[in-house]
N, C-alpha and C positions, 0 to 999 in steps of 0.2 A: 305469404298472409299478412296481412294485417286486423287483428279483431278491435274491431269500433268502440268508440268507448262508449255506445251505447249500450253496450252486450255486458252481462253481469258477472258472466263466467268467464274465466280465459283456459283454450285447452290444449293442451300440449301438447309441439308441432317436435318436427325433425327433431331439432334443438335449438326449438327460436321460439318463442311465441311476446308476441307485443303488447304491450301492455298502457293502454291512453288514462291518464291517475290527475285531477285535478293538481291544482299547484300544493296546497296542503302536504299530498298524496308525497310526491318526490321532494318537498324541500324537507322536508321532516325526517323521510328514510335516514338509516343508521347505515356508518360502514363502508357501500357503495352504490354507487347508481349506473347505468347507465342509457344515454339519452339519445335518440336521434331525431334530428329536423326535418319537419314535415314541408320544408320551404327550401327553393332554390334558389331562392335572391342571399346574393354573396350578404347584402349590407347588415341582414335581417340575423342573417347566421354571424356576420362579425362580430354583432352586439350582444348577441347571444353570448357570445366566449369572453366578452367584457363585463354582461352582467352575472355572469354566471361566480366571473374572476372576482368583481367587489363585492357582491351583496350574499354570498352563501357561503356558511361556515366549510371553512375542509382542511378542521385538524382535526380531524379521527377518521375523515371521508377521501374515499377517491373516489369521480367522474371518468368518465367516459363518454363525449360528445362524439358520434356520429354523422358525418353532412354532408349534401353534395352540394354545385351551383353549375346555374346555367353557364352559357361562356363569356368568362370572366379572364383578365389579368389582376393577378394581385403580386402588388409588389410592397415590401418590406416598410421600414417606419422611415426610415434614414437612406432613400433610393430616391432616382433623379427618373419618373415617368418617360422624358423625352431619350433617354439615355438607355432604359432597357427593354420598348417595344415599340413596337408601331404604330402610336395613334391616328395616323393617317388611317392605317386600314380596319382598326379599330371600330374607328366612327363609321367609316364606308357599309360596317358588317356590323353594325349593333353590339359590338362588346363591349362592356362593359370595365373598368379600372377602378379597383379598389385598394386602398392603401392599407396595413393591419396596424396593429397597434405594437406587433411585435417586430424584430430585424428579421435578419437575413436577406435572401433573393428573391428574387421575381417567378414566379411560377405561370403557370396555367390551370384553368380549373373550369368543367365541364360534367354533364351526366356522368361520364366517364371515370371521372378521379372524383375517390373518397377522398372525404377527407377527417385524421383522428385529433383530436385534443384530449389532451390527460389530463385531469387538473388533481391537484395534492394541497397542502401545504409547504411552505420553502422548503423546510428540514427535508419533506422527502422526496423532493423532485432530482428523479433518475431519469434523464431522456434514454438512455442504453437501453435501461432495466426496457423499456415502453418498446421502444426498437427493437429490441428481441423477443417480447410479446409477439410481435405483430409476424417477425419470422416464426415462431412456433403455431404460429395458427395457418398461415402457408404453406408449411411442412403439414399441418395435420390434416389438410384439405390436399394437399399433391405432393406426396415425401418426393416425388422429382424433381423438385425444384430446386436452381441454384440460387438461393439468396441468402445473402449475407449484411451484415451491420457493420460500416465503417467505421473511422475514429471521427472523420468529419458529420458522424451523426445522419449517413445517407444510407439507403437502401439499396443493393447491384445486384442485380440476375443479372447470371453466367460471370462474375467478376469484373465487370464492362458496364452496363447498362445502368444507369441509373430509375429506379421506380419512387423513391419516396427521397424526400426532400425534409429540413427538416428547421422550428423557427420556434424563440418561446419569449415567454412575457413572465418574469421576477418581481412581482410585489414582498411590500415588506413583510407581508406576513404568508402569501398565497401566492401558486407559481401555477403557470402553465405551461405546456409541451406541443405543438402542433405538427404536424406531419400529412404528404401527400400518400396516398398510393395508388400509382398508375392502372388499370385495369383496362379500358375503352376508349382509352381520348384523344381525339382526332389530334392525330400527329402533324397535319398539312397546316393545320391552323395553329398548332402550339410553335410549331416554327418558322412560321410566315409574323404571328404576334411577339414573339417573342425573339426578333432583329431589328434594332434599329434602324431606321434608315437614315434618318440626321447626320449629318457631318463638322466637326470641329467644335464637340461638346467640352468644355474642358470644366471640370465638375470634382468637389472632394465627395460626391455620395457615392455609400457601398456599393461599389459595383458586385452584381453577378458573377457566376464561375459558370462556364459554359458548360455541358459534361451531355452526353451520348445517352438516347433514351430507350424506352422500349413500353408497351404496356404487355402486363401478364397474359391478359389472352392472346398474343401474337406468341408468347408460347404455351400456351394453351389453353386450343378454345371451347374448352368449354366451361372455361370461368365465366362468371357474373360480377358485380359489384353486393349483387342482392347475395350472393354466396360467401364472399370473402365479408362484407358485414357481417354475414351470421356466423362464421368463424371465426373472426376477432370476436365478435361477442361469447363467446362462450369461452377464448382461452383467457378471455381479460375478466369474466365471471372466476372460472377457476382459479385462475391467477391468485385472485383475490376473496376467493371464498364467500361471493355473495350470489343470490337469485340473477339466475339466467335469464332477467327480464330487460326485454329494450322498451325504454318507456317513448311514446311518441310523442314531442311534442310543437304547437307553434311557437315560432319565438318572435312574432308580433304581438302575442299577448299582452295586454297592456295590463289582463285580472292578472297574470300569473306572474307578470316581470313589470311593474309598477316602471315608468320612467322608459323602458326601451327600444322605445321609438324614435323618441329625440334621440338616443344612440346613436341607430342606423341613419336618421338625419342626418346627423354631424357628417358623420363616417361618407355620407355620398354627396356631401357639400363641397365644392371649387376650393372653398379655402382645407380643407382639409389631402382632399386627394393631389391637388396642383401648388399650396400655399405653404404646405411643408415641405415641399421642397427642398433641400438644402441649396446655397447661393452658386452661380454656376454662370460661363457664360457659352458663347457661341460665339465664333469667329471662323465663317465663312466665305465661297466664294459662286455665283453663278455665273454663265453666260446668254444671254438676250438676245436671241439673230430678229434683227427688224430693219428690212430694206436693204438686203442682201449684207449685210452686215454682222459681226459677232461681237460683242459688247461684252466686257466685264464688270460685273459688279460686285461691291465686296460688301459686304457686312458685320456689323460686330455688335452686338447686346450685351448687359449682362441681368440677369436675371435673381430676385430676390423676394423669396415668400410670393413666386409665381407673377411679379410684377416685374416691370418693362424699370430698369432702373436707369440704365444708361442708352443710350443709343446713336449707332454711326452709321449711315449708309453711302458709301462711294460711289457717286453715278459719272461719269464723264458730264462734263457742263455744257456740251454741245449736242448733246442728244436730250437730257430733259433741263430745266433752270435750277439752277444751287436751290431756290429763295425755295421751288415746292417739295425738294426732298429737306430740307432744314423743317419745313413747316409738318410735312408731317414725323420727322422726327419729334418734333415738339408734341405734337399731340400722341405719342405712341408712351412715352415717358409717364410712370405710375398708372399706364393700362395695363389688362392680362397678360398674359403670355398664351393667348391662344385663336385659332382662328374668327372666332365669333366674333369678339372685339374689335381685333386689327383691320376685318371687313369693316364694321361697321364707321371705325376711323377714316378707312380709305374712303367711303363711297360719299364720308360725310363731306369730304375736303373735293371728291372728285366732281361732287354737285356744283362746286366755284369753281371748275374750268371750261369754258367756251371754246377752247381751241379744239377739235376731234381730232389731230395729228396727239396734239399735247394729251390728250385722254386718255386716245388707246397705249401709247407708252407707260402713262399713270397704271394704266392696270395691266398691261404687262409685269409691274415690277413687283405693286402689290400681290397676285397670284405668286409671285414667287416669294416674296415674303412670309404671305401665308401658308409655301409650302413646309417652312423649317417646323410649325406646330405644330 
């Protein structure tokens, strides 16, 4: 149950009441805060994390930020999206890609996954303390659950299944630790998007560590995200000896968070999502069946800052004139390594071709090159 901001009074509920206050109200609160986002936009929520980290005084204050997102794959700051996820499937199904400011591995978010961000000053940053707090909340809610925190700062269910992963950002004076909590996420989508279909990638980017996962809902069908949020908020409030108020906030509100929309725009820009990928290369081949013959096409591409730095396309000269491949390579160098830009380059060159047979072969070649992206 949510009490709207227009109501002047707050009514005590089971162990939770949600209070929406103006910016000055929660920014001036002492000791501790529990915040919950009303948005499921991943860029807004990640922007709010960084806004709090950059702008709020955390010297003598703890903050817990609770948030959920629509269907999104979130990669770590130093990761390669082509290596970590199925970008093609994501584009076809409207699943967003986000790159966070913290390190760590790739995770899938949807409304069945809860995100928890624990803010402190750097001196009081303690990941294991936060995870034990979550375990305590789960045990209080369902004592029979077998949940434990590991040395890798994951939460395991029944000693096998990962239900939570961790990442962190440590600033000069402030820090945050955030983690996921799988309640009722779509596991089919999760397993599909977190499996890269791209072959031949060589990269020094941080790789994710695969793990078996399970929803808490599968173990305890009566659990809901709302119940888990309430239990964690109660445990956090008791531990830090603060009022058990969950303050609802809108992460897109410029009056409360000046400059936050610029942060969100940066997080969804191509330069941040793809351009921040560490330099990598792709060396692969594919077969093209044409007029009852099977041809092997070899591709070698170096990508830096998300753009094609060098490109070599090895095509049998009897199938396609070498001058056409050279023209394609020259136009691709310096362009973004993405289907939209590569298709535009290919289409522009295709318009100069009047031979319908070569036109068909060119189309087949370009389709296969785009499939690498």
